[in-house]
KEROLO-112977 format. One record per residue: residue number from 0; residue in three letters; x negated, y negated, z of N, C-alpha, C in turn. Coordinates in pm, 1 decimal, decimal comma, padded with zeros to 6 digits. Atoms other than C-alpha are relative to their C-alpha. Layout:
BEGIN
[NUM "ALA" [X Y Z] [X Y Z] [X Y Z]]
...
***
This chain:
BEGIN
[0 "MET" [-00058,1 -00027,8 -00107,9] [-01278,8 -00499,8 -00926,1] [00168,6 00016,5 -00007,1]]
[1 "LYS" [-00103,2 -00015,1 -00030,3] [-00950,6 -00353,6 -00839,9] [00044,3 00000,0 00165,3]]
[2 "ILE" [-00022,4 00001,4 -00155,4] [-00743,0 -00391,6 -00522,7] [00089,4 00153,2 -00006,2]]
[3 "MET" [-00058,5 -00124,2 -00069,2] [-00589,5 -00068,9 -00352,8] [00128,6 -00057,4 00093,3]]
[4 "GLY" [-00144,9 00035,3 -00112,1] [-00199,1 -00086,5 -00196,3] [00004,6 00142,2 00069,5]]
[5 "LEU" [-00032,6 -00125,0 -00074,9] [-00142,2 00175,9 00080,9] [00135,7 -00023,7 00090,2]]
[6 "ASP" [-00105,9 -00019,0 -00087,3] [00183,3 00258,8 00238,2] [-00013,5 00114,3 00081,4]]
[7 "LEU" [00010,7 -00098,3 -00082,3] [00121,9 00436,6 00566,9] [00128,6 00038,2 00064,3]]
[8 "GLY" [-00107,9 -00066,4 -00069,1] [00393,0 00683,3 00670,8] [-00036,8 00070,2 00115,9]]
[9 "SER" [00047,3 -00100,2 -00117,0] [00405,4 00923,9 00967,8] [-00077,5 00131,5 -00042,6]]
[10 "LYS" [00067,9 -00120,3 00018,3] [00280,6 01221,7 00760,5] [-00061,4 -00026,3 -00153,8]]
[11 "THR" [00032,1 00023,4 00148,3] [00198,2 01054,3 00426,6] [-00056,2 -00167,7 -00015,0]]
[12 "VAL" [00102,8 00159,2 00043,5] [-00013,1 00744,3 00272,3] [00054,5 00012,8 -00174,2]]
[13 "GLY" [00004,5 00016,4 00117,5] [00113,1 00641,2 -00057,4] [-00105,3 -00109,4 -00069,1]]
[14 "VAL" [00110,9 00082,7 00081,7] [-00138,3 00491,8 -00297,6] [00039,4 -00052,8 -00137,8]]
[15 "ALA" [-00039,9 00061,5 00105,2] [-00116,8 00246,7 -00562,9] [-00150,8 -00105,0 -00012,8]]
[16 "ILE" [00106,8 00046,4 00039,3] [-00408,3 00074,4 -00753,3] [00039,7 -00100,5 -00097,4]]
[17 "SER" [-00040,7 00088,4 00095,1] [-00404,3 -00248,3 -00951,7] [-00081,9 -00002,5 -00135,0]]
[18 "ASP" [00088,7 -00027,2 00119,8] [-00530,1 -00294,2 -01311,0] [-00126,6 -00105,3 00038,4]]
[19 "PRO" [00116,8 00083,1 -00020,6] [-00879,8 -00465,8 -01332,5] [00036,2 -00176,3 -00027,3]]
[20 "LEU" [-00017,0 00166,3 00000,1] [-00712,9 -00823,3 -01421,7] [00084,2 -00023,7 00094,4]]
[21 "LEU" [-00069,2 00052,9 -00123,7] [-00499,9 -00804,0 -01089,4] [00128,0 -00030,5 -00043,1]]
[22 "ILE" [-00106,3 00023,8 00062,8] [-00191,1 -00822,8 -01297,1] [00133,2 00110,8 00043,5]]
[23 "THR" [-00099,5 -00083,5 -00037,9] [00002,4 -00503,3 -01217,0] [-00054,2 00105,9 00103,6]]
[24 "ALA" [00054,3 -00098,5 -00073,0] [00001,1 -00225,5 -00981,6] [00074,2 00135,8 -00032,9]]
[25 "GLN" [-00051,7 -00122,1 00057,8] [00040,3 00153,8 -01064,3] [00000,6 00095,6 00099,8]]
[26 "PRO" [-00015,2 -00112,8 -00059,7] [00137,4 00461,4 -00862,1] [-00137,9 00103,5 -00028,0]]
[27 "VAL" [00117,0 -00096,4 00061,3] [-00172,9 00694,4 -00815,8] [00026,1 00107,8 00083,9]]
[28 "GLU" [-00044,9 -00149,7 -00051,4] [-00057,1 00949,0 -00554,1] [00050,3 -00012,2 00141,2]]
[29 "THR" [-00026,6 -00033,1 -00147,8] [00074,7 01078,9 -00212,3] [-00106,0 00100,3 00065,6]]
[30 "ILE" [00059,7 -00069,1 -00095,8] [-00141,5 01155,6 00064,5] [00044,0 00054,3 00092,8]]
[31 "THR" [-00103,2 -00048,5 -00120,8] [00022,5 01428,5 00289,5] [-00112,3 00060,6 00101,1]]
[32 "ARG" [00078,6 -00036,8 -00132,8] [-00142,7 01511,9 00624,0] [00094,2 00090,9 00104,7]]
[33 "LYS" [-00068,0 -00102,1 -00081,5] [-00015,3 01797,2 00860,9] [00041,5 -00091,5 00141,0]]
[34 "GLU" [-00039,8 00055,0 -00129,3] [-00001,2 01571,4 01178,0] [-00057,0 -00138,1 -00030,3]]
[35 "GLU" [00016,8 00141,5 00031,0] [00030,0 01185,0 01199,8] [-00141,4 -00043,2 00065,2]]
[36 "ASN" [00117,9 00079,4 -00062,6] [-00270,0 01121,7 01414,6] [-00146,0 00087,1 -00042,7]]
[37 "LYS" [00096,5 -00076,5 00065,3] [-00502,6 01363,1 01211,8] [-00051,4 -00100,3 -00145,6]]
[38 "LEU" [00061,9 00110,3 00122,7] [-00683,0 01083,5 00956,9] [-00095,5 00033,7 -00071,3]]
[39 "ARG" [00141,8 -00014,5 00051,4] [-01017,0 01219,2 00881,2] [00005,7 00051,0 -00145,1]]
[40 "GLN" [-00005,9 -00031,2 00148,1] [-00915,3 01391,9 00552,3] [00074,0 -00100,5 -00068,9]]
[41 "THR" [-00085,0 00136,1 00094,6] [-00673,6 01101,0 00440,0] [-00094,6 -00109,2 -00015,3]]
[42 "LEU" [00133,9 00100,8 00024,7] [-00978,5 00862,8 00499,7] [-00083,3 00019,7 -00066,8]]
[43 "ALA" [00102,2 -00072,0 00093,2] [-01210,9 01068,0 00308,7] [00067,2 00001,5 -00146,4]]
[44 "ARG" [-00049,8 -00019,5 00147,7] [-00942,8 01112,6 00015,2] [00002,5 -00159,5 -00059,0]]
[45 "ILE" [-00012,5 00155,3 00030,5] [-00891,4 00698,0 00033,7] [-00141,0 -00031,5 -00077,4]]
[46 "GLU" [00153,8 00030,7 00042,0] [-01275,0 00673,1 00005,2] [-00035,1 00055,8 -00127,3]]
[47 "GLU" [00031,6 -00067,7 00154,1] [-01278,3 00901,0 -00307,7] [00081,8 -00097,2 -00078,4]]
[48 "LEU" [-00076,1 00088,3 00077,5] [-01029,8 00689,8 -00439,7] [-00052,3 -00128,0 -00064,9]]
[49 "ILE" [00038,2 00136,3 -00016,1] [-01181,0 00374,3 -00364,9] [-00134,4 00021,8 -00108,3]]
[50 "VAL" [00116,0 00010,5 00084,0] [-01513,1 00474,8 -00546,8] [00029,0 00069,6 -00155,1]]
[51 "LYS" [-00026,3 -00036,2 00108,8] [-01343,1 00673,5 -00842,1] [00058,0 -00149,8 -00091,7]]
[52 "ASN" [-00119,0 00078,9 00076,2] [-01112,1 00357,0 -00926,2] [-00086,9 -00160,9 00018,9]]
[53 "ASP" [00040,7 00129,5 -00008,5] [-01384,1 00072,3 -00827,5] [00066,8 -00098,0 00093,8]]
[54 "VAL" [-00067,9 00100,7 -00082,8] [-01193,3 -00089,9 -00554,4] [-00103,4 -00058,3 00076,8]]
[55 "GLY" [00079,6 00096,1 -00088,4] [-01299,6 -00397,5 -00386,1] [00094,1 -00048,6 00119,9]]
[56 "LYS" [-00098,0 00039,6 -00087,8] [-01004,0 -00451,2 -00132,4] [00115,4 00097,9 00002,2]]
[57 "ILE" [-00137,3 -00064,8 -00052,7] [-00717,1 -00286,4 00043,5] [00103,3 -00072,5 00049,6]]
[58 "VAL" [-00132,2 00085,8 -00079,0] [-00361,3 -00415,3 00114,4] [00075,2 00120,4 00029,4]]
[59 "LEU" [-00076,9 -00141,4 -00070,1] [-00201,7 -00199,5 00358,0] [00135,2 -00083,3 00053,2]]
[60 "GLY" [-00133,5 00030,5 -00061,5] [00185,7 -00208,0 00451,1] [-00012,5 -00054,1 00145,0]]
[61 "TYR" [00016,1 00015,7 -00158,3] [00248,6 -00376,8 00759,5] [00144,5 -00003,3 00063,4]]
[62 "PRO" [-00161,3 -00006,4 -00014,0] [00602,3 -00288,3 00889,5] [00034,0 -00065,1 00134,8]]
[63 "LYS" [-00083,0 00067,7 -00135,0] [00728,6 -00559,9 01113,2] [00159,9 00038,7 -00019,1]]
[64 "ASN" [-00155,8 -00041,0 -00002,6] [01071,6 -00538,2 01240,9] [00052,1 -00130,8 -00067,4]]
[65 "MET" [-00033,7 00109,5 00079,2] [01314,2 -00739,9 01089,6] [00035,1 -00135,6 00077,9]]
[66 "ASN" [-00008,0 00140,8 -00068,0] [01325,4 -01018,5 01365,1] [-00146,7 -00051,3 00008,0]]
[67 "ASP" [00177,9 00008,2 00008,3] [00919,9 -01035,3 01284,1] [-00078,9 00016,0 00102,6]]
[68 "SER" [00096,9 -00077,9 -00102,8] [00816,1 -00863,9 01602,8] [-00075,5 00093,8 -00061,7]]
[69 "VAL" [00096,0 -00114,5 00067,9] [00554,7 -00615,9 01590,5] [00030,7 00123,9 00085,4]]
[70 "GLY" [-00033,7 -00114,0 -00081,7] [00678,3 -00267,3 01689,2] [-00100,1 00116,5 -00009,6]]
[71 "PRO" [00097,5 -00096,0 -00006,9] [00502,0 00084,9 01730,1] [-00040,1 00038,4 -00118,5]]
[72 "ARG" [00029,0 -00010,0 00119,1] [00482,7 00130,5 01370,4] [-00099,8 -00082,5 -00076,0]]
[73 "ALA" [00110,6 00099,5 00034,5] [00290,3 -00189,0 01305,5] [-00104,6 00013,4 00075,6]]
[74 "VAL" [00098,7 -00025,6 -00115,2] [00087,5 -00130,3 01588,7] [-00114,6 00133,4 -00083,7]]
[75 "LEU" [00072,9 -00093,6 00068,4] [-00041,1 00192,9 01405,7] [-00057,1 -00040,3 -00113,8]]
[76 "SER" [00061,1 00071,7 00073,8] [-00106,2 00007,5 01100,0] [-00084,0 -00093,0 -00003,2]]
[77 "GLU" [00111,1 00084,5 -00042,6] [-00335,8 -00235,0 01273,8] [-00086,3 00080,6 00043,2]]
[78 "GLU" [00102,5 -00089,7 -00013,6] [-00522,7 00054,0 01410,6] [-00058,1 00081,7 -00115,9]]
[79 "PHE" [00096,2 -00046,7 00145,2] [-00567,2 00208,9 01052,3] [-00050,9 -00097,9 -00075,0]]
[80 "LYS" [00084,3 00102,2 00076,5] [-00664,4 -00101,8 00914,3] [-00154,2 00016,3 00090,0]]
[81 "GLU" [00132,0 00010,0 -00075,1] [-00960,7 -00113,5 01173,0] [-00065,3 00131,2 -00049,0]]
[82 "LYS" [00064,4 -00157,4 00052,0] [-01035,6 00270,0 01065,6] [-00064,3 -00028,9 -00129,1]]
[83 "LEU" [00043,6 00020,7 00165,7] [-01014,3 00166,6 00687,7] [-00148,6 -00103,0 -00012,0]]
[84 "GLU" [00112,3 00105,7 00002,3] [-01251,5 -00141,4 00752,8] [-00133,6 00048,0 00042,2]]
[85 "ARG" [00128,2 -00040,2 -00029,2] [-01515,7 00047,1 00958,7] [-00048,7 00118,6 -00113,3]]
[86 "ARG" [00039,1 -00098,6 00079,6] [-01521,7 00346,4 00720,3] [-00022,1 -00028,3 -00153,6]]
[87 "THR" [-00008,5 00038,1 00158,3] [-01478,7 00171,8 00374,5] [-00132,4 -00128,5 -00016,9]]
[88 "GLY" [00063,9 00122,0 00019,9] [-01672,6 -00179,1 00476,3] [00069,4 -00082,4 -00097,0]]
[89 "LEU" [-00087,9 00073,1 00108,0] [-01376,4 -00312,6 00247,6] [00069,0 -00106,9 00095,6]]
[90 "GLU" [-00092,6 00064,8 -00052,3] [-01145,0 -00608,8 00360,8] [00143,3 00068,9 -00025,4]]
[91 "VAL" [-00097,6 -00107,5 -00042,6] [-00845,8 -00468,3 00468,1] [00138,7 -00109,5 00031,4]]
[92 "ILE" [-00093,6 00116,6 -00043,2] [-00516,2 -00727,7 00435,2] [00135,7 00092,3 00035,7]]
[93 "LEU" [-00142,2 -00012,1 -00070,4] [-00209,0 -00652,8 00653,5] [00100,2 -00058,7 -00091,7]]
[94 "TRP" [-00093,6 00072,2 00087,8] [00092,0 -00730,6 00410,5] [00152,0 00041,0 00078,1]]
[95 "ASP" [-00122,0 -00001,4 -00016,1] [00442,5 -00768,7 00487,0] [00080,5 00110,6 -00060,7]]
[96 "GLU" [-00052,1 -00130,7 00078,5] [00624,0 -00411,6 00391,9] [00158,3 -00011,7 00024,9]]
[97 "ARG" [-00137,6 -00030,3 -00026,1] [00988,4 -00481,8 00509,7] [00076,3 00038,8 -00109,8]]
[98 "LEU" [-00093,4 -00057,3 00146,8] [01227,0 -00300,9 00271,3] [-00063,8 00050,5 -00110,6]]
[99 "THR" [00077,5 -00072,4 00121,9] [00981,4 -00168,1 00039,6] [00038,5 00139,3 -00015,1]]
[100 "THR" [-00053,1 -00164,6 00015,7] [01081,8 00203,3 00099,6] [00127,9 -00015,3 -00027,7]]
[101 "VAL" [-00096,2 -00002,4 00017,5] [01426,6 00106,1 00064,4] [-00002,1 -00041,8 -00139,7]]
[102 "ALA" [00006,7 00072,6 00156,5] [01371,0 -00084,6 -00286,8] [-00071,1 00124,1 -00050,7]]
[103 "ALA" [00049,6 -00103,0 00071,0] [01151,3 00210,1 -00373,2] [00089,0 00111,7 -00018,1]]
[104 "GLU" [-00117,1 -00112,5 00019,9] [01420,5 00461,9 -00301,2] [00101,3 -00063,5 -00101,5]]
[105 "GLU" [-00092,4 00012,3 00103,9] [01670,4 00235,1 -00497,4] [-00036,6 -00005,3 -00161,5]]
[106 "SER" [00051,1 -00023,5 00098,6] [01439,0 00226,8 -00764,6] [-00026,8 00122,3 -00090,0]]
[107 "LEU" [-00011,5 -00161,0 00026,2] [01423,5 00600,7 -00797,7] [00102,0 00019,0 -00042,4]]
[108 "ILE" [-00133,3 -00046,0 00053,9] [01775,9 00633,1 -00804,1] [00039,9 -00043,6 -00121,2]]
[109 "GLU" [-00026,9 00070,1 00153,7] [01815,2 00390,3 -01057,8] [-00086,2 00058,0 -00130,0]]
[110 "SER" [00083,4 -00052,3 00085,5] [01540,6 00571,8 -01267,2] [00063,3 00130,4 -00024,9]]
[111 "GLY" [-00048,0 -00105,0 00002,5] [01759,1 00871,5 -01221,4] [-00101,7 00127,0 00056,9]]
[112 "VAL" [00110,6 -00087,9 -00047,1] [01489,8 01082,2 -01027,7] [00091,9 00073,1 00118,8]]
[113 "ARG" [-00078,3 -00113,1 -00069,7] [01686,7 01368,0 -00874,6] [-00055,2 -00000,9 00158,0]]
[114 "ARG" [00009,5 00037,5 -00145,6] [01750,7 01339,2 -00476,7] [-00152,0 00088,7 00066,1]]
[115 "GLU" [00126,4 -00100,5 -00071,5] [01482,4 01666,9 -00398,5] [-00135,6 -00072,8 -00066,0]]
[116 "ASN" [00127,8 00056,7 00040,9] [01216,7 01474,2 -00623,7] [-00047,7 -00116,5 00040,8]]
[117 "ARG" [00058,4 00097,6 -00046,3] [01235,5 01152,0 -00482,4] [-00073,5 -00027,0 00146,8]]
[118 "LYS" [00112,0 -00003,7 -00123,4] [01031,9 01219,9 -00147,7] [-00126,3 00021,1 -00039,4]]
[119 "LYS" [00139,1 -00006,5 00046,4] [00754,8 01306,6 -00374,0] [-00049,1 -00148,6 -00026,3]]
[120 "TYR" [00016,8 00120,1 00064,4] [00750,1 00963,3 -00518,9] [00002,1 -00143,1 00098,1]]
[121 "VAL" [-00057,9 00144,2 -00062,6] [00895,4 00715,1 -00265,1] [-00123,7 -00068,2 00069,4]]
[122 "ASP" [00124,4 00096,9 -00076,2] [00560,3 00628,9 -00082,3] [-00080,6 -00044,8 -00107,4]]
[123 "GLN" [00094,9 00070,0 00113,1] [00356,3 00572,7 -00407,8] [00088,8 -00129,5 -00019,8]]
[124 "ILE" [-00059,3 00095,9 00056,4] [00630,6 00353,4 -00521,7] [00018,9 -00111,8 00104,9]]
[125 "ALA" [00005,4 00094,5 -00071,7] [00647,1 00182,9 -00212,8] [-00141,8 -00108,1 00022,1]]
[126 "ALA" [00146,1 00004,4 -00005,7] [00264,8 00139,5 -00214,6] [-00020,6 -00115,6 -00114,9]]
[127 "VAL" [-00028,8 00097,0 00097,0] [00351,5 -00033,9 -00566,1] [00008,5 -00125,3 00034,3]]
[128 "PHE" [-00106,5 00108,6 -00036,8] [00597,4 -00254,2 -00414,7] [-00100,4 -00078,1 00055,4]]
[129 "ILE" [00096,6 00094,6 -00077,9] [00340,8 -00405,6 -00154,9] [-00102,2 -00043,3 -00094,8]]
[130 "LEU" [00119,4 00055,2 00111,2] [00047,5 -00422,9 -00406,6] [00043,8 -00098,5 -00086,1]]
[131 "GLN" [-00025,3 00115,9 00105,2] [00244,2 -00611,3 -00668,5] [00037,4 -00098,0 00073,4]]
[132 "GLU" [-00026,6 00097,7 -00072,7] [00382,9 -00839,7 -00399,9] [-00106,9 -00081,0 00028,5]]
[133 "TYR" [00117,0 00055,9 -00023,4] [00033,3 -00904,8 -00308,0] [-00072,9 -00063,0 -00128,4]]
[134 "LEU" [00051,7 00027,3 00131,8] [-00095,6 -00925,3 -00684,9] [00079,3 -00138,0 -00020,6]]
[135 "ASP" [-00080,9 00115,6 00032,7] [00201,1 -01180,5 -00728,1] [-00044,9 -00116,2 00065,1]]
[136 "SER" [00041,3 00104,4 -00098,1] [00118,5 -01376,4 -00444,4] [-00131,6 -00079,1 -00023,1]]
[137 "ILE" [00132,2 00074,7 00041,1] [-00232,4 -01454,9 -00551,8] [-00015,5 -00084,6 -00098,9]]
[138 "SER" [-00029,7 00097,8 00118,6] [-00123,9 -01534,4 -00886,9] [00044,4 -00132,6 00020,1]]
[139 "GLN" [-00073,0 00124,4 -00010,6] [00093,0 -01790,0 -00789,6] [-00078,0 -00086,5 00081,3]]
[140 "ASN" [00085,2 00056,4 -00087,5] [-00165,9 -01903,0 -00543,3] [-00098,1 -00083,4 -00096,5]]
[141 "GLU" [00097,6 00054,0 00095,8] [-00405,8 -01973,4 -00833,4] [00087,4 -00081,0 -00128,0]]
[142 "THR" [-00067,7 00092,0 00111,9] [-00138,2 -02123,4 -01066,0] [00026,5 -00120,4 00111,8]]
[143 "THR" [-00018,6 00142,4 -00080,0] [-00051,4 -02393,0 -00774,9] [-00103,8 -00055,2 -00005,4]]
[144 "ALA" [00101,7 00058,9 -00015,8] [-00386,0 -02454,2 -00726,4] [-00063,6 -00088,1 -00122,1]]
[145 "LYS" [00018,2 00040,9 00136,0] [-00456,7 -02503,7 -01106,1] [00103,8 -00160,5 -00015,9]]
[146 "ASP" [-00094,3 00103,6 00034,3] [-00153,1 -02729,7 -01118,9] [-00033,1 -00135,3 00095,9]]
[147 "THR" [00055,8 00107,9 -00083,6] [-00299,8 -02960,2 -00808,4] [-00104,9 -00061,4 -00061,6]]
[148 "ASP" [00107,1 00073,8 00035,1] [-00608,6 -03013,5 -00981,9] [00012,2 -00120,6 -00102,7]]
***
């Protein structure tokens, strides 16, 4: 079973998927839609990727404000989470994504990706960062649990 990471934007959704051992996250694609509230095709594409990649869980970026409050973007993520759970039947975990887009942008700059090409990849890389942070946290929790046994 693999885990899918999603970075929900106003017009795009970055998608990343873990390896089967749940160690690393890889970018998959950026799903683009014409309007923010048009999600049917986006959800259908996510479903296709779930089946194709044997995904058993989803980690969705949760854009809380820097002061830890929940703003309009976070509320949209909560609503998207509910739609994903209803449509896929999978557990969807909201994961704090503060500064992941900034980190993704910096990573692309450091990698030498030209400015005009960065927009194509930034959401995928942000999804990788979200998923990788989650994978690292579950790995760390497993290591801590073993140490206390």
